[in-house]
TORROMAR-190112 format. One record per atom (N, C-alpha, C): y, x, z; residue in one letter. Coordinates in steps of 0.02 Angstrom, whole numbers, plus 50000, padded with zeros to 5 digits. Each point is the difference from the previous one (the first is absolute). Layout:
# TORROMAR-190112
YXZa/...
//
This chain:
# TORROMAR-190112
509905075952570m/500364995949951m/499975003549933m/499854996349948g/499935002849934g/500675001649967g/499965003849947q/500625002049965q/500354994049969q/499614995249975s/500324994149969s/500414996250051s/499744999550061q/500374996450052q/500635004050019q/499925006750004l/500585004150016l/500544999349946l/499794999849937a/500494999249946a/500364993450005a/499634994750016a/500314993450006a/500514999950058a/499825003350057l/500465000350057l/500635003949983l/499895005649962a/500585004149981a/500474996049955a/499714996149955l/500424996049955l/500404994950039l/499674996750048q/500354994850039q/500535003050047q/499875006150024a/500465002950049a/500615003249968a/499995001249936s/500565003449967s/500644995850004s/500575003150018p/500644996350002p/500284998849930p/499745003749952e/500234999149931e/499614994349968e/500344996049959p/499644994749963p/499495003149952p/499384998150007l/499475002749957l/499574994249975l/499825000549936l/499554995149968l/499395003749973l/499424997050008m/499395002449966m/499854995049945m/500025002449936v/499974995549942v/499375001649959v/499664994749978d/499455000749950d/500324998749932d/500135005349961p/500384999049937p/499614996149948p/499345000350001f/499614996449949f/499954992550017f/499974998550064a/499984993050020a/500704997150010a/500525004349994d/500694997850010d/500074996750069d/499735003350051l/499964996950066l/500255004950053l/500414997450047v/500205003950058v/499434999650050v/499625005350005v/499415000150043v/500205000150074v/500515004050016e/500215000750069e/500765001250001e/500344997150049a/500725001150010a/500115001150075a/500355005550018n/500115001250071n/500574995650025n/500094999450065p/500524995550027p/500705001449972p/500185006449991a/500665001649974a/500104997149930a/499495000449958a/500054997249933a/500024992550002a/499614996950046c/500014992750006c/500704997550020c/500335003650047r/500684998050021r/500495000849943r/499945005449963l/500475001449947l/499944994949943l/499374998249982l/499894995849940l/499834992950017l/499954998350065g/499854993250019g/499284998149986g/499545004750007l/499294998649987l/499654997750063l/499534995449991a/499604997850057a/499445005050012a/499885002250062p/499455004850013p/499324997149980p/499625004149966g/499334997949980g/499974995549939g/500574998149973g/500004995749942g/499895003849936g/499704996749950d/499895003249935d/500634998849957d/500315005349980t/500624999649960t/499915004249938t/500174997249943r/499975003949938r/500615004649998r/499875006249980f/500525005149998f/500554998049950f/499804997049945s/500494998049949s/500434994250023s/499734995950048a/500394994350024a/500605002250041a/499985006150027l/500585002650037l/500565002249954l/499855000549935h/500505002649953h/500064995449940h/500244994050009p/500054995349944p/500485002749947p/499784999649937g/500415002249944g/500045007549992g/499615003850038q/500045007349997q/499335003249979q/499584996249963m/499335002449981m/500015006649962m/500435001149950p/499995006549965p/500105005950047p/500514999550045a/500135005550046a/499425000850049a/499684994550020l/499445000350046l/499405003549967l/499874998449936i/499445003149964i/500115007549993i/500625002049983v/500165007149991v/499885003750066v/500234997250054f/499925003250065f/499255000750019f/499644994549991t/499295000050019t/499605005049958t/500084999849935q/499625004549957q/500185007350013q/500645001450013a/500205006950013a/499705002550066a/500004995850051a/499725002050065a/499255001349994a/499654995649962l/499285000949993l/499835006149958l/500395001149948a/499865005649955a/500175006750030a/500585000450035k/500235006550026k/499825001150073k/499794994850033g/499825000750071g/500594998550046g/500625000949977f/500594998450040f/500594998549953f/500394994750017w/500584998249959w/500484995950043w/500655000949985w/500494996150037w/500494996949951w/500324994650022t/500484996649958t/500494996050043t/500594998749972r/500504995650032r/500154994149954r/499564998749951n/500124994749951n/499704993350020n/499704999550058l/499704993750022l/500414997150058l/500174993649997t/500424996850052t/499664993550022t/499565000350049p/499684993950025p/500494995950043p/499804994150021r/500394995750045r/499845001650072r/500524999950043s/499905001450070s/499764993650035s/499905000650066a/499784994150038a/500534994650000a/500645002049993e/500554995149999e/500124997349929e/499635002449952g/500064997549931g/500495003949958g/500295005450026r/500465003949960r/499635005549963r/500285002349946a/499715005549963a/500105006550040a/499465003750005v/500025006150041v/499945006049954v/500465004650008r/499955006249962r/499555004850037r/499435001449970l/499505004250033l/499825006049957l/499785005050035e/499705005749965e/499244999750012e/499615000049943y/499264999550004y/499715007049991y/499545001850044a/499625006349994a/499254998250000a/499695000549941g/499294998049993g/499545006049996g/499454999850040t/499505005350001t/499314996949985t/499645002949952r/499334997549983r/499515002150055r/499614995150023i/499475001250050i/499344997749970i/499545004749988d/499354998249972d/499514998450056d/499704994149997t/499524997850050t/499334998549966t/499504998750041a/499334998449973a/500024993649959a/500484995550018e/500044993749962e/500455000549939e/500335005649991g/500445000949943g/500675002750021g/500435001749952p/500655002850018p/500484994850029p/500355001950053l/500524995950030l/500665003949996l/500554996750019m/500665003249997m/500364998650066m/500175005650034l/500404999450062l/500735000449981l/500374994750015v/500714999549979v/500455000350063v/500435005150001g/500495000550054g/500674997149977g/500324995850042l/500624996549982l/500585002850042l/500535001849966t/500615002350035t/500594995649981t/500314996850051d/500574995449988d/500635004349991d/500245000249938l/500595004349985l/500634997550034l/500094993550006d/500594997350033d/499995001650074d/499404999650029e/499955001550071e/500155007350013e/499785004349955r/500135007150008r/500765001449997r/500344996349956r/500715001149993r/500384997850062r/499724995450036r/500344997650060r/499905004650060r/499645005349992r/499915004650056r/500685003250018r/500125001150063d/500655002550022d/500175006949973d/499525004249998t/500165006849978t/499485002249950t/500235004849961d/499525002749951d/499425003550035d/500145003050057a/499475003550036a/499474995150024a/500274994350027d/499524994950022d/499594997449942d/500354998749946a/499644997449941a/499495005049975a/500215006550000q/499535005249977q/499405000550046q/500134999650066f/499455000450047f/499514994249991f/500324994149991y/499594994049991y/499575000749938y/500315002449946m/499645000749936m/499435004950008m/500145005750032q/499485005050008q/499424997450044q/500214996550053g/499474997250043g/499574994949964g/500324995649960g/499614994949964g/499535003149948g/500295004949963i/499585003249950i/499425003750032i/500145003350057a/499465003650034a/499444995350022a/500224994150027e/499494995250021e/499604997549940e/500364998549948w/499664997549939w/499535005349972w/500225006349999q/499575005449975q/499395001050044q/500084999150066r/499425000750044r/499484994749986r/500224993849990v/499534994649985v/499675001249932v/500405002149951a/499725001349934a/499485005650002a/500165005450040r/499535005650006r/499354997750032r/500064995550050f/499404997550033f/499554996449951f/500314995749958f/499614996449950f/499705004649949f/500375005249980r/499735004849951r/499405003750028r/500045002150064d/499435003450032d/499394995450004d/500144993750017l/499454995250004l/499674999149931l/500424999349949e/499734999049933e/499635006249975e/500255006050019r/499675006149979r/499285000250026r/499924998150064e/499334999950028e/499564994949964e/500294994249985n/499614994949964n/499805002549931n/500465003449966q/499855002549933q/499455005350002q/500015004250052l/499475005050006l/499324996750007l/499984994650038i/499374996350009i/499784996949934i/500474996749965l/499844996749937l/499775004949947l/500305006150000r/499805005049950r/499325003150017r/499815000050063a/499385003350020a/499384995849987a/500064993450001v/499414995849992v/499765000249928v/499344999249990g/499725000249933g/500004993249966g/500054994650039e/500024993349971e/500684998649970e/499994995849949g/500624997749971g/500314994650044g/500665000450010i/500354995150042i/500634997949964i/500114993549997y/500644997649975y/500184993650036y/500654998450000g/500244994050033g/500354995449952g/499964993550014v/500364995049960v/500354995350048v/500574997349977n/500344995050041n/499734993149983n/500284994950030a/499744993249992a/500064997449929a/500415003149959e/500064998049930e/499535003949955e/499615004650028g/499545004049960g/500315006249972g/500615001650020t/500345006049975t/499775006150041t/499865005449966t/499765006150032t/500575003250039t/499865001950062t/500515003150043t/499875007450012t/499385002249998f/499865007250006f/499305001449973f/499895006349980v/499355002349973v/499885007150025v/499415001350027n/499875006850024n/499725004449944n/500005006650009p/499795004649947p/499284998849976p/499544998250045a/499314998849979a/499974994249951a/500394994850012a/500034994349954a/500295002249933a/500505004350001e/500295002649938e/499475003649958e/499605004350034r/499495003849963r/499474995449970r/499784995150038m/499464995749976m/500234995249945m/500614997650006l/500244995049952l/500365003049940l/500245006150007g/500335003349943g/500744998549994g/500284995850044w/500714998650000w/500335003850057w/500645001649991s/500385003150054s/500284994550045s/500195001950061a/500274995150047a/500654997049973a/500405004149965e/500634997449972e/499884994649948e/499445000649963e/499854994949949e/499734993650031e/499685000550057l/499694994050029l/500444996450049l/500415003650039v/500424996850050v/500504995449965v/500024993850024g/500454995049971g/499684995949946g/499365001349982t/499664996249948t/499494995250032t/499764995349960d/499484995450021d/499335003749997d/499715001650058m/499405004250002m/499414996649968m/499934993550010h/499434996449970h/500045000249924h/500584998849973a/500085000149927a/499915007049971a/500075005150043t/499955006949976t/499295002750002t/499644998850056v/499345003250008v/499434995250013v/500144993550007h/499474995450022h/499994993749958h/500195000549938h/500144994149959h/499384996949968h/499455003849992h/499404997449968h/499385001950040h/499484995949993h/499365001750029h/499665005449959h/499445002550026a/499635005349964a/499744997749933a/499844993449994d/499744997549936d/500544998349950d/500645001550017g/500554998849954g/500344993350008g/499744995650044s/500314993550010s/500625000750044s/500484995449990l/500635000250036l/499894999050075l/500365003850040y/499964999450073y/500664996950025y/500024993450011p/500634996950023p/500215002750068p/500655000850008q/500255002750063q/499824995650059q/499974993449987g/499834995450054g/499295000850026g/499565003249960d/499315001150022d/499905006850033d/500525004050000c/499945006950024c/499955000050077c/499495003250028p/499945000350074p/500585003650033p/500325004649964i/500575003650029i/500574995150016i/500134995549953y/500544995250009y/499794994150043y/499344999250009a/499764994850045a/500215001550072a/500105006650015a/500235001950067a/500684997050016a/500414998749948f/500664997150013f/499934992750021f/499464996749975r/499924992950014r/499654998750066r/499455003650013d/499624998650060d/500105005150056d/500355005649986g/500145004950052g/499385003650025g/499464999849961a/499375003250021a/499895006549962a/499585004350029v/499805006149966v/499464998449949v/500085002549939h/499524998749947h/499685006649978h/499345000149999q/499635005949978q/499604998249937q/500055004249949v/499654999049937v/499615006349984v/499364999249981a/499565005849994a/499915002549929a/500154995949949n/499825002049932n/500454996749949n/500595002949989e/500474997649949e/500295005949963e/500404998549949v/500315005449962v/500764999650005v/500315005750008f/500705001049985f/500035003349931f/500554999349965w/500065002949933w/500475005950001w/499765005649976r/500415006149998r/500544999449947r/500445004850002r/500545000049951r/499745000949929r/499455003849992d/499725001149934d/499554994349976d/499964994650039g/499624994149980g/499285000150022g/499775005450033r/499315000350023r/499934996450067r/499424996850011p/499904996650064p/499855004950056p/500244998450060l/499865004050059l/499644995450050l/499355001250009w/499624995850047w/500195001950072w/500204995050039v/500255001250067v/499714995050049v/500035001950064e/499944995350055e/500655000650039e/500274994450024y/500655000350033y/500054995050057y/500505001350042t/500174995550056t/500734998349995t/500164993650001s/500694997649999s/500174997350069s/500495003450034t/500184998150068t/500724997350000t/500104993950025p/500684997249999p/500475003750048p/500655000349981i/500535002950042i/500424994350026i/500104999950066r/500384994550031r/500665002750028r/500514995749995d/500655001550030d/500234993850036d/500065000650067r/500184994450042r/499524994149991r/499365001749992g/499494994849994g/499884997449930g/500415002049952e/499914997649931e/499745005649956e/499564998249953v/499735004949953v/500525001649947v/500185006549996v/500515002049952v/499735004649946v/499355001550002g/499715004449950g/499295001850019g/499755005049966a/499325002350014a/499945007449983a/499575003450036v/499855006949985v/499275000249976v/499885003449944v/499355000249968v/499735007150003v/499405000850027v/499655006450003v/499394999549954v/499955004449951f/499434999649953f/499715006949989f/499365000149979r/499665006349984r/499614999249935r/499945005549965d/499645000249936d/499245000050014d/499654994949974i/499274999650010i/499645000949934i/500345002749949g/499705000749934g/499365004250001g/500045005950031q/499415004350002q/499434996950040q/500194996950057r/499484996750040r/499694994249962r/500414996349964r/499734994349961r/499545002449944r/500205005449966e/499575002749947e/499345002550029e/500035003250059a/499395002250032a/499564994150019a/500324994750025e/499614994050018e/499694996849938e/500384999849945e/499734997249938e/499425004149975e/500075006750002r/499445004349978r/499394999050045r/500134999450065l/499454999050047l/499674993349988l/500424994749988r/499724993449987r/499605000049936r/500275003249948a/499635000449936a/499355003850008a/500035005450041a/499395003950011a/499494995850037a/500234996250051h/499544995750037h/499694994749954h/500434997049956d/499744995049954d/499495003049953d/500155006149976e/499535003349955e/499355001750036e/500065002450062v/499395001550038v/499594993750013v/500354994550016d/499644993750012d/499654997749936d/500365000549943a/499704997949937a/499405004449983a/500085006650009l/499445004549985l/499434998850048l/500164998650063h/499474998850049h/499604993849981h/500364994649981k/499654993949980k/499585001349937k/500305003749953r/499645001449939r/499385004250013r/500075005150043l/499435004350016l/499464996150037l/500214995350043e/499514995850033e/499604996049950e/500364997049951l/499664996049949l/499555004449957l/500275005849980e/499595004549959e/499395002450038e/500095001650064n/499445002450040n/499464994650006n/500234993850014a/499514994550006a/499644998949933a/500395000449946y/499704998949934y/499505005649984y/500205006350012l/499565005649983l/499385000150045l/500084998050063q/499424999650043q/499514994849973q/500284994549975e/499574994949969e/499645002949939e/500375004049960e/499705003049940e/499465005050019e/500135003950054i/499505005050021i/499374996550023i/500084994750039r/499404996550023r/499624997049941r/500364997549951r/499674996749945r/499695004949951r/500355005649989e/499775004749948e/499605005850027e/500055001550064g/499655005950026g/500285006249969g/499585004549978n/500215006449973n/499945000349924n/499854994349969h/499875000149927h/500654999349962h/500215005249963r/500624999849962r/499895002249927r/499445003449984g/499925002949934g/499634995449952g/500065001649937i/499634996549947i/499395004349984i/499394997350010i/499385003849991i/499694998149933i/499805005149962g/499654998849938g/500145005249947g/499515001049956t/500085004849944t/499924996749933t/499944993449999s/499904996449937s/500635000449957s/499904998649936a/500575000149953a/500524994850019a/499784994350026q/500474994750020q/500455002450058q/499695003550049i/500395002550057i/500485005549977i/499785004349955q/500435005349975q/500604997049964q/499894994649963t/500564996649966t/500504997350050t/499744996950053i/500454997250052i/500405005650033i/499685005750014l/500365005550033l/500545002849955l/499875000349935r/500535002349953r/500584995149999r/499854993550002q/500534995050001q/500415000550065q/499665001450055v/500365000950064v/500485005949995v/499775005649971e/500435005949994e/500604998649955e/499924995949950l/500554998549954l/500524995550032l/499794994850036v/500484995050024v/500285001650069v/499655004150040a/500225001350068a/500715002850006a/500215004849959p/500675002850009p/500564995249982p/499854994449967t/500514995249980t/500074994650053t/500494995549990d/500084994250043d/499774993649965d/499635000849945a/499784994249962a/499534995650041a/500054993449989s/499534995450032s/499325000749969s/499484999450041v/499315000949977v/499614993650017v/499604997649952l/499574994250012l/499285002449994l/499634999750055i/499305002250002i/499564993849997i/499574999649950t/499564994349991t/499285002250012t/499584995250015g/499295001550009g/499694995350050g/499335000150001e/499634995650046e/500135002050072e/499854995350045s/500075001550072s/499515005650019s/500245004550042g/499585005450026g/499955006049956g/500415000549947t/499955005849955t/500465005750021t/500384999250053g/500435005550023g/500714999849973g/500264994049988k/500694999549973k/500515002850050k/499884998950064e/500475002650050e/499975007650003e/499415003049990l/499955007349999l/500415002949943l/500004996649943i/500415002349943i/500744999650019i/500204994550033a/500704999350021a/500195005550049a/499565001750046r/500145005350048r/500055006849965r/499565001149952a/500035006349963a/500675000749963a/500244994549971i/500655000249965i/500565001550050i/499994996750057h/500525001150050h/499995007150027h/499405002650015q/499955006750029q/500205005449951q/499934998749935a/500195004949949a/500734999249978a/500364995250028s/500704998649980s/500495003550046s/500644999749982d/500535002850041d/500134995850062d/499694994150004r/500114995550057r/499465000850054r/499585005149994s/499435000650045s/500225001150073s/500615002450011a/500235000950069a/500154993450034a/500104994749962r/500124993450026r/499354996049997r/499944994550037p/499364996650004p/499834996049937p/499354998949991l/499754995149951l/499854993750040l/500374994749986i/499934993750037i/499574995249958i/499454997750029r/499544995549966r/500114992850021r/500024995549951v/500074992950013v/499424996549964v/499584996750038n/499454996149970n/500274993049986n/500204998849939c/500324993749982c/499534994150009c/499345001149997a/499524994650008a/499944997750072a/500235004150048a/499914998450071a/500634997250032a/500544999049962i/500634997750029i/500064992449989i/500114996150053p/500124992849990p/500604998849955p/499964994949961r/500524998649950r/500704999850031r/500074996750058e/500664999150030e/500285006450031e/499585005250005l/500235006350030l/500095005649949l/499904998549935f/500075005249950f/500695003350002f/500524996049999e/500685002849996e/500175004150062e/499804997550059s/500125003750062s/499615006550000s/499374999849977e/499595006049999e/500285005349953e/500244997849943f/500275004749950f/500695002750021f/500454995550021f/500715001950008f/500254999750072f/499604997550047g/500224999750069g/500404993750014g/500184999050062h/500414994250019h/500455001950059h/500524996050009s/500465001050056s/499804995250057s/500225001750057r/499844995950060r/500254992949990r/499564995150014g/500194993049995g/499964997249929g/499755003949952a/499984997649931a/499534994049993a/499504999750042f/499534994349999f/499664999850068f/499634994750011t/499654999250064t/499525005850010t/500075003350057g/499575005750015g/500315006749984g/500575000049965a/500355006349985a/500425002050061a/499685003350048l/500325001550064l/500415006449997l/499915004149948r/500395006149994r/500035002049927r/500445004649983d/500055002649932d/499345003549982d/499804999449937r/499385003249978r/500125003549934r/499785006249994i/500065003849938i/499424998249955i/500154998449937g/499484998449952g/499665006249972g/499454998949962r/499625005749974r/500405004049949r/500434996849961f/500395003749951f/500495004750035f/500334997550052e/500485004250037e/499635005650036e/499404998550025l/499605005050035l/499785005649952l/499914998249937a/499785004949950a/500585003749968a/500614999050024g/500595003249970g/499915007549992g/500115002649940g/499915007049985g/499295001949985g/499534995350010g/499295001349988g/499724995549947g/499384997650011t/499644996049951t/499724993850035t/500024994349965i/499694994050024i/499434998149954i/499424998650029f/499404998349961f/499864992650010f/500084996249946l/499894992850002l/499294998649976l/499534999550047d/499314998649983d/499924992649986d/499594998349950e/499884993149978e/500674996649985e/500405003249958v/500674997449984v/499964993349964v/499434998549969g/499934993749966g/500004994050046g/499955001250067e/499984994550047e/500694997750022e/500535003449979i/500674998150020i/500184993249968i/500254995250039p/500184993549972p/500525000749945p/499964995649951l/500445000549942l/500734999450019l/500174995750048d/500714999050017d/500305005950039d/499585004550025l/500245005950035l/500005006349957l/499724999449940q/499965005949957q/500695002149975q/500474995149995g/500685001749978g/500355004650048g/499904999050065k/500325004450050k/499715007049998k/499355000449987l/499705006649992l/500285003549937l/500104996149947l/500275002849938l/500705002750012l/500414996750042r/500685002350013r/499995006850034r/499545000950048v/499965006550033v/499815005449950v/499544998549954l/499795005049951l/500565001749952l/500404995049982q/500525001149950q/500645002950030q/500214997350058e/500665001850027e/499955004350063e/499415000450031g/499945003750063g/500384996850056g/500074993350001q/500384996550051q/499604994050025q/500134998150063f/499684994250030f/500404997850060f/499854994050025e/500294997550062e/499444998050048e/500105001550063r/499524997650050r/500064992450005r/499464996850021v/500004992850010v/500504998450056v/500464995349986g/500494998150050g/500595004650005g/500095004649952e/500565004750002e/500345000349933e/500674999750000a/500375000049937a/500135007049973a/499905005150042r/500145006949979r/499495002449948r/500255002949946t/499575002949949t/499855007350017t/499365001749999r/499795006850017r/499725003449937r/500125006449996a/499735004049944a/499395003850024a/499525001049956v/499395003550017v/499775004249941v/499775006050015d/499735004649949d/499265000650014d/499584996749959v/499294999950012v/499625000149934v/499445003549999r/499575000249941r/499454994850010r/499864996049948v/499534994550005v/499365001749962v/499434999450035i/499345000449969i/499654993550017i/499754996649949a/499664993650010a/499285000549977a/499584995850029a/499294999949981a/499764992849998a/499524998649956t/499724993349995t/499315000349969t/499584995250020n/499354999349967n/500014994149951n/500594997249990r/500084994549952r/500225002749932r/499914995949950d/500275001349934d/500704997049997d/500515004150015l/500684997450005l/500264997549934l/499795002949945e/500224997549935e/499764992949990e/499384998650019a/499754993149995a/500384995450048a/500185002750060e/500384996050047e/500694998449973e/500305004749964v/500654998749969v/499944994449950v/499485000149959k/499914994849949k/499894993250033k/499684999950057r/499884993650035r/500624997850039r/500525004150003g/500614998250036g/499955001150075g/499525004150022r/499915001350072r/500335006550022r/500245003949952f/500325006450017f/500585001049952f/500575002250028r/500605000949958r/499905005749951r/500194998549937r/499925005049948r/500455006050013r/500634998750021d/500465005650011d/499785004450059d/499704996950051l/499745003950056l/499405004249979l/499574997149957f/499425003749975f/500225006249962f/500494999249956f/500245005749961f/500345005250045f/500344997750054r/500335004750045r/499485004050040r/499434996950018l/499485003550037l/499575004349956l/499884997749938n/499525003249956n/500315005649959n/500445003950030v/500325005649964v/499475005349983v/499585001550049f/499475005149989f/499354997150027f/499574997249957p/499384996950023p/499455005350010p/499604999050053i/499415004150014i/499434995250015i/499435001249966h/499424995650011h/499485003950041h/499814997050057s/499495003050043s/499324997049979s/499575004349972v/499374997549971v/499514998450056v/499554995149989p/499504998350051p/499495005650007p/499655000150057l/499535005350015l/499415000049952l/499794994349976r/499424999749956r/500125003449933r/500635001149982e/500165003349937e/500065007650008e/499935002550059r/500025007250012r/499465001950051r/499364999049982p/499455001350048p/499965007250021p/500245004749958e/499965007050020e/500415001650061e/500474995550018d/500415001250061d/499664997350063d/499474996149992i/499694996950059i/499735005150049i/499635005449979p/499765004950049p/500575003550038p/500545001849964l/500565003350033l/500334995450052l/500094993649982l/500294995350047l/499554998950060l/499354999449987a/499534998950055a/500015005950049a/500005006249972l/500035005950044l/500655000350039l/500544998049968h/500655000050034h/499984995250060h/499754994049989f/499964995250055f/499505002250053f/499475003549979l/499485002250047l/500275005650045l/500435004349972d/500245005850038d/500664998850036d/500274994049994r/500664998850031r/499945000350076r/500515002350035p/499985000450073p/499944993150031p/499714999950060g/499984993850038g/499394995849988g/499505002549961r/499394996049991r/499585000050064r/499464996449999k/499614998750061k/499815006650035k/500155000450064a/499825006050038a/499255000450010a/499735006049996g/499295001050012g/499564998949939g/500304998349943a/499604998749940a/499765006549969a/500305005650020g/499815006449970g/500285000749930g/499795005349966k/500255001149932k/499604995649952k/500354995649966l/499684995449953l/500155002249929l/499504999449956t/500105001749930t/499744994449956t/500215000149938l/499764995249951l/499405003049964l/499464996349997s/499425002349961s/500084997949928s/499575002849957q/500034998149930q/499864992649991q/499554997450042g/499864992949995g/500604995850020g/500385002450053d/500604996450020d/500514999749943d/500085005749965v/500485000349946v/499804995349944v/499344999849983r/499784995649946r/500134992750018r/499854998350062r/500104993050021r/500744998149998r/500435004750022l/500724998649999l/500254999249928l/499755004349954c/500244999749931c/499744993949963c/499414997350021r/499724994249966r/500384993650020r/500335000150058y/500334993950025y/500644998749961y/500184993649991d/500574998149958d/500675000550036d/500025000050064w/500605000850041w/500564994949983w/499864993650012p/500544995049987p/500605001050047p/499885002950059g/500555001450046g/500325006849991g/499765003849950n/500285006549982n/499985005050057n/500505004450004v/499995005550047v/499984997550072v/500344994550013r/500014997450068r/499304998050022r/499624997049954e/499314998150017e/499575006250011e/500095005249959l/499635006250009l/500145003150069l/500624999950019e/500185002750066e/499654996150055e/499974993449994n/499674996050051n/499255001350001n/499705001049942v/499285001449996v/499845006650035v/500415005249987i/499875006550032i/500094999550075i/500524996450022e/500124999350071e/499414996350033e/499754994849966r/499434996450026r/499375004450001r/499935004349949g/499435004549998g/500015005050056g/500605002350019v/500065004650057v/499794996550064v/500204993850008i/499834996350060i/499244999050005i/499664998949942l/499284998749999l/499595006449998l/500335005949997a/499645006349992a/499525001150059a/499405002649983r/499495001750050r/499705006949983r/499955004150051d/499685006549993d/500335004249945d/500674999749995g/500365004149952g/499974997449929g/499714994149989r/499954997349932r/500484994149992r/500415000349946l/500464994649984l/499614994149973l/500144994150024r/499634994149977r/500504995149968r/499984999749935l/500464995949962l/499754992949996l/500474995450007d/499844992949997d/500404997049942d/499694999649941l/500334997449940l/499774992949987l/500454995549984p/499814993149986p/499514999749941p/499454996350008g/499564998549944g/499525005549981g/499965005750038d/499535005249980d/499385000050043d/499934995150044g/499414999450041g/499985004750059g/500525003650013t/500025004650057t/500084996050064t/499605001450051p/500064996250062p/500695000950031p/500214994950039k/500685000150029k/500055004850058k/499465000650041v/500055004250059v/499535005949996v/499364998749989e/499525005349996e/499735000549929e/499895006149976v/499715001049934v/499245000050007v/499674994949972a/499284999450006a/499655005049956a/499455002850025t/499615004749961t/499504996149958t/499805002849943a/499524996749957a/499324999950033a/499634994449993p/499344999750030p/499545005449972p/499555002350043l/499525005149978l/499604997449942l/499875004149953g/499594998249943g/500394996749944g/500664998650010e/500394996949947e/500115005049944e/499884997949940a/500065004649942a/500715002249990a/500115006549988a/500675002849985a/500164998749927a/500644999849982p/500184998949929p/499765005849957p/499784998349939i/499745004949953i/500575002549957i/500125006749998l/500525003049958l/499685004649949l/500274999949940t/499785004849949t/500335006650015t/499765005349967e/500285006650010e/500735000249980e/500174996449947e/500694999749977e/500444996550051e/499724994550030d/500384996550052d/500115004450061d/499475003850018r/500065004350058r/500535005349990r/499985003249939r/500505005249986r/500714997050000r/500074994149971a/500664996849999a/500244998550071a/499514997850041r/500184998550069r/500215006350037r/499615005549991d/500175006350033d/500675002649977d/500124999649935e/500645002549974e/500594995950027e/499904993450002a/500544995850028a/500125001550074a/499455001650035s/500085001650071s/500395006550009s/499835005149959l/500365006350005l/500744999249983l/500134996349945v/500704999049979v/500394996150053v/499684994950029g/500354996250052g/500165004250060g/499545004550019a/500135004450057a/500565004849986a/500015002849938l/500545004649982l/500674996550000l/500034993949973r/500634996350000r/500234998650071r/499534997950042a/500184998550069a/500255006350037a/499725005849982a/500195006350032a/500575003449964a/500264997049946g/500565003149963g/499795006449965g/499365000449978g/499775005949964g/499765005650046g/500024998950066k/499795005150048k/499244999750007k/499665005849991v/499275000250001v/499745001150071v/500235005350034s/499745001850066s/500544999150052s/499795001250063g/500474999450055g/500054992950027g/500394999150054p/500084993350030p/500294995149950p/499694994349993g/500244994949954g/499835001349928g/499635005449986g/499825001549931g/499444995549975g/499895000549934a/499494995749969a/499305001450027a/499845006450015a/499345001750027a/499894996650067a/500505000150042e/499944996850065e/499924992549992e/500364997049955r/499954992849989r/499314998049974r/499705004349959l/499344998549972l/499435002050047l/500165004150050g/499495002250047g/499555005449973g/500255004349955i/499615005549972i/500385006550008i/499675005649987k/500325006550005k/500495001049943k/500545003650011p/500475001449947p/499685003649941p/499525004650013t/499685003549944t/499584995349959t/499664995250033t/499604995049963t/500454995849956t/500584997950029l/500464995849961l/500275003949941l/500175006450010a/500275004149946a/499495000749944a/499365000650018s/499475000749949s/499944993549960s/500014994350034r/499944993749965r/500604998749954r/500605001750024l/500594999149958l/499965004249937l/499755006250008k/499945004549942k/499504997249951k/499464997250026t/499484997249956t/500274994149960t/500404995750032l/500274994149967l/500645001449961l/500265006150005g/500615001749964g/500634996850029g/500004998850065i/500584996850033i/500435005450032i/500664999949984r/500475004950028r/500384996950059r/499925002750059p/500364997250059p/500765000049992p/500265004949962t/500745000549993t/500284993949965t/499594996449962a/500254994149964a/500174994350048a/499765000550062y/500114994650048y/500465001950057y/500335005849991r/500485001950052r/500634995749996r/500264998350058v/500624995950002v/500595004649988v/500394998449949r/500585004249983r/500624997350035r/500375004450035g/500614997950036g/500594999949956g/
//
């Protein structure tokens, strides 16, 4: 049998009238048979303590408060009605009993008139001593029981508090005091919801009728909440999870006990973990896109990244690259197709502070008109038919780096305004998304069109042209810098990955002359294709160039028929030819005379013979050395 049952039996068995009173609810919780006979109470009935003392509320309040504050108090100023309806002169002895549901008051009643009717003083004294002893034994039992309960409540780490059916706080354990910042004396007797649970985390009002704690009074069910806030005394939110369990008395819900724990640190850890996961996911998606894009660039570009040439035009371009690269200024590169505009853009990016981030290339001429905005700025899932997932646009992908808009003159006029906004404000929205995103990106554009003429014709926005044309660079066509042709040809000839088994291939003086005589309408790109085709057609270690319109066979180089007259050269022509051959070899070898790749090897003569000829013609090899 538990202690609570033993206490109830002791209360019922006592010959002295005893009442168990809930002072906050003004309710007689329990009355033993002796008290029921004395006061005419029905067993098990709910009786208000104040109803037993009509017109005596001030004296009743003084007695109750004194007993609760001091732990024990007695008075003879209360005169309830007896079972026969007469006023009874009683002596009240009240003892505070603290329980898990809140403080109660054990009230012992002594009938003063009945005591006076005792035959002898000895009998009356014996009776009094016996009654007080019984009452003290019951009170001691309740105090021991409460002491054990208090030890349990103080030992647990969770906050625990109780409320009655009106929402008034009946008890608070020390853990709840520490977490909430209020003392038990400040909370007991107050509306707990109005004190600690009055608003949601977002600041909106939390009506008491919506509170799960008070819902237990209505449905009698246990309510568990995983993520809400209580408010501390200093006004700071306390993130908690709690369980509200209803308290029943004789089958009716009379209150609830709430057990809660602080989940602030766990919630912060979960938020950090969630943010880290989101960041990892975003970086993973971005790296996947960058990897796919860079793989595409590697396949398309191979290993060619440098600008080849020693002409004055190339030197001018390199100086312009050095000047503009450290800045974030927009650059507009103009020139014919195949002149290496993208190489200039890459050189600017690689020499800039953004080189650690990618250079993202967009071929504006290859994007369907209806996909321009999605390609540039991305789209959200469901933005249009076929948008099955979120997609990052090229501007967002280039964040922190550089975006190269090749053939920028092909952008439709009605979409140029959105491009202008990104250049001016650094902001954009994905297709189908209202959120404005910021981006830090350097813009390099290229075109083979005359954009100024396009502006005059109304095909290109003037303000966009001025925004792009902050620093113009013109890539000159190959025909205007023929001295770079041998260097470019050698570069393409020596690049890794050419035809296996072709052996070491070199350019002859005749090859150089033929290359320099050609007009190169396709510029450097056409030269690259010609060299690649020559490697494929090579036979017996000889490069076979196939130039349009020069009469060179497509597959096999035909030999001249026997007896065909050779061209007649004057001595002056021969010397000019020999000098040009020597100079071309020196340029191709970077001024190197002997050794692997030197001019002597390229000409097929001894280094001493070449040195003698150079001395005779007054040619200095050092004049053709490539300066780093």
